[in-house]
C-alpha positions as CSV (number, residue, x, y, z in Angstrom):
1,M,3.0,-10.8,-47.5
2,T,5.7,-9.9,-45.0
3,S,6.6,-11.9,-41.9
4,L,5.4,-9.1,-39.7
5,S,2.0,-8.9,-41.2
6,K,1.6,-12.7,-41.0
7,L,2.6,-12.6,-37.3
8,T,0.1,-9.8,-36.7
9,R,-2.7,-11.8,-38.3
10,I,-1.9,-14.9,-36.3
11,L,-1.7,-13.0,-33.0
12,G,-4.9,-11.2,-33.8
13,S,-6.6,-14.5,-34.5
14,V,-5.3,-16.1,-31.3
15,L,-6.5,-13.0,-29.4
16,L,-10.0,-13.2,-30.9
17,V,-10.3,-16.9,-30.2
18,G,-9.1,-16.3,-26.6
19,L,-11.6,-13.5,-26.0
20,G,-14.4,-15.6,-27.6
21,T,-13.5,-18.4,-25.2
22,L,-13.1,-16.4,-22.1
23,L,-16.0,-13.9,-22.4
24,P,-18.8,-16.5,-22.0
25,M,-17.0,-18.0,-19.0
26,T,-16.8,-14.6,-17.3
27,A,-20.5,-14.2,-17.7
28,A,-21.2,-17.7,-16.4
29,N,-19.0,-17.1,-13.3
30,A,-20.9,-14.0,-12.2
31,H,-22.3,-14.6,-8.8
32,T,-25.7,-13.6,-7.5
33,D,-26.0,-11.3,-4.5
34,L,-28.4,-11.2,-1.6
35,V,-30.8,-8.3,-2.2
36,N,-33.3,-8.3,0.7
37,T,-34.2,-10.2,3.9
38,T,-37.5,-10.5,5.7
39,P,-37.3,-9.5,8.5
40,V,-34.9,-6.7,7.6
41,A,-31.4,-7.2,9.0
42,D,-30.7,-5.4,12.3
43,S,-34.4,-4.4,12.7
44,D,-36.8,-4.5,15.7
45,V,-39.6,-7.0,14.9
46,L,-42.7,-6.2,16.9
47,A,-44.9,-9.1,15.7
48,S,-44.3,-12.5,14.2
49,E,-44.3,-12.5,10.4
50,P,-45.5,-15.2,8.0
51,I,-42.1,-16.1,6.8
52,I,-38.3,-15.6,7.1
53,S,-37.0,-15.1,3.6
54,L,-34.0,-14.1,1.6
55,T,-34.3,-12.6,-1.9
56,F,-31.4,-12.7,-4.3
57,A,-30.6,-10.7,-7.5
58,E,-31.1,-13.9,-9.5
59,P,-32.8,-17.2,-8.9
60,V,-30.9,-19.7,-6.7
61,L,-31.1,-23.5,-6.5
62,V,-33.4,-24.9,-3.8
63,D,-31.2,-28.1,-3.6
64,G,-28.7,-27.5,-0.8
65,A,-30.4,-24.3,0.4
66,A,-30.7,-23.9,4.2
67,I,-32.1,-21.3,6.6
68,V,-31.2,-21.9,10.3
69,V,-32.7,-19.8,13.1
70,L,-30.9,-19.4,16.4
71,N,-32.6,-17.8,19.4
72,S,-30.9,-15.4,21.8
73,A,-29.5,-18.3,23.8
74,G,-27.9,-19.7,20.7
75,D,-30.2,-22.6,20.5
76,T,-31.1,-23.9,17.0
77,L,-34.8,-23.8,16.3
78,N,-36.5,-26.5,14.3
79,T,-36.6,-25.1,10.8
80,P,-37.7,-27.0,7.6
81,T,-36.0,-27.0,4.3
82,P,-36.6,-23.7,2.5
83,T,-39.0,-23.3,-0.4
84,L,-38.1,-21.4,-3.5
85,E,-40.3,-18.9,-5.3
86,G,-38.6,-16.9,-8.0
87,A,-35.4,-15.6,-6.5
88,T,-36.6,-15.9,-2.9
89,I,-36.0,-18.8,-0.5
90,S,-38.1,-18.9,2.7
91,I,-39.2,-20.8,5.7
92,P,-42.3,-20.4,7.9
93,W,-41.9,-18.2,11.0
94,P,-40.6,-20.5,13.8
95,V,-43.4,-21.4,16.2
96,D,-41.0,-21.6,19.2
97,L,-39.3,-18.3,18.6
98,T,-39.0,-16.4,21.9
99,P,-38.2,-12.7,22.4
100,G,-34.6,-11.5,22.1
101,Q,-31.8,-11.3,19.5
102,V,-32.4,-13.7,16.7
103,T,-29.6,-14.9,14.3
104,V,-30.5,-16.3,10.9
105,Q,-27.8,-18.3,9.2
106,W,-28.3,-19.2,5.5
107,R,-26.8,-21.0,2.6
108,A,-27.9,-21.0,-1.1
109,T,-26.3,-22.0,-4.4
110,G,-26.4,-19.8,-7.4
111,Q,-27.3,-21.0,-10.9
112,D,-23.5,-21.1,-11.6
113,G,-22.9,-23.5,-8.8
114,H,-21.3,-21.0,-6.5
115,V,-22.2,-21.6,-2.8
116,L,-23.3,-18.4,-0.9
117,T,-23.4,-18.3,2.9
118,G,-24.1,-15.6,5.4
119,E,-26.1,-14.5,8.4
120,F,-28.2,-11.6,9.7
121,G,-29.9,-10.8,12.9
122,F,-32.9,-9.0,14.2
123,N,-34.4,-8.2,17.6
124,Y,-37.7,-10.0,18.2
125,T,-39.9,-8.2,20.8
126,A,-43.4,-9.4,20.1
127,A,-43.7,-12.1,22.7
128,A,-42.3,-9.9,25.5
129,E,-45.6,-9.1,27.1
130,G,-47.8,-12.1,26.5
131,G,-45.7,-15.2,26.0
132,M,-44.9,-16.6,22.6
133,A,-46.3,-14.8,19.6
134,P,-48.8,-16.9,17.5
135,N,-47.6,-18.3,14.2
136,P,-49.9,-16.9,11.6
137,T,-49.1,-19.5,9.0
138,N,-48.9,-22.9,10.6
139,S,-49.0,-23.9,14.2
140,A,-47.9,-27.5,13.5
141,V,-44.4,-28.4,14.7
142,P,-42.4,-30.2,12.0
143,T,-42.0,-33.9,12.6
144,E,-38.6,-35.7,12.8
145,S,-39.1,-37.1,9.4
146,E,-39.1,-33.7,7.8
147,A,-35.8,-32.4,6.7
148,T,-34.4,-29.7,8.9
149,A,-31.4,-27.3,8.6
150,T,-28.7,-27.0,11.3
151,P,-25.8,-24.6,11.6
152,E,-23.6,-27.5,10.4
153,T,-25.5,-27.9,7.2
154,V,-25.3,-24.1,6.5
155,A,-21.6,-24.1,7.0
156,M,-21.0,-27.3,5.0
157,P,-20.2,-26.7,1.3
158,L,-22.1,-28.7,-1.2
159,G,-18.9,-30.3,-2.4
160,A,-15.6,-29.3,-3.8
161,E,-16.6,-30.3,-7.3
162,D,-19.6,-27.9,-7.2
163,S,-17.7,-24.8,-6.0
164,A,-14.7,-25.6,-8.2
165,A,-16.7,-25.9,-11.5
166,G,-16.1,-22.3,-12.4
167,S,-12.4,-22.6,-11.8
168,N,-12.2,-25.7,-13.9
169,N,-13.9,-23.9,-16.9
170,L,-11.3,-21.1,-16.7
171,V,-8.4,-23.5,-16.6
172,I,-9.8,-25.4,-19.6
173,G,-10.4,-22.1,-21.5
174,I,-6.8,-21.0,-20.9
175,A,-5.5,-24.4,-22.0
176,I,-7.5,-24.2,-25.2
177,V,-6.3,-20.7,-26.0
178,S,-2.7,-21.7,-25.2
179,L,-2.9,-24.7,-27.5
180,V,-4.4,-22.7,-30.3
181,G,-1.6,-20.1,-29.8
182,L,1.1,-22.8,-29.9
183,V,-0.4,-24.4,-33.1
184,A,-0.6,-21.0,-34.8
185,A,3.0,-20.1,-33.8
186,G,4.2,-23.5,-35.0
187,M,2.5,-23.0,-38.4
188,F,3.9,-19.5,-38.7
189,L,7.4,-20.7,-38.0
190,R,7.1,-23.6,-40.4
191,R,5.9,-21.4,-43.2
192,S,8.5,-18.7,-42.6
193,K,11.4,-21.2,-43.2
């Protein structure tokens, strides 16, 4: 066997090992996307709805999820920790929501550990004529002991180790492929002498 064919086989093997290592990490690092919101972003909402929700392309983790509602004055309304159903996180419609432009800030964590954040708005007009609109789901105001979300919790990342997990996997994969390549090259050079 010639030196060129040995080198070709070694390089082919290293390439296959590298692809086999990196392809699963690429699939694991795919991030989920926000698909739908209720109410629809930038819409006019004429009546209170049962919930405010965000639906993602894939299920997200409920731990660390937050939905914060700000009224037109920029005041944060009392909002509970979101619930998760399938790929949708939601909170009950805020009891104290008054007419005007509403901003919804949110944070969710994908199954891959990637933290997603964003916001959307809608114009709430239901209470314009007769005071505050009734809450169709639950008129109870959450107590202080219940967990609530604030704009600070939405903006705060879950931790550097969570968001960097995908990057660490890539570095480890590259290191393994490089090590395999060096070992293969060393074996080739040793045998060709």
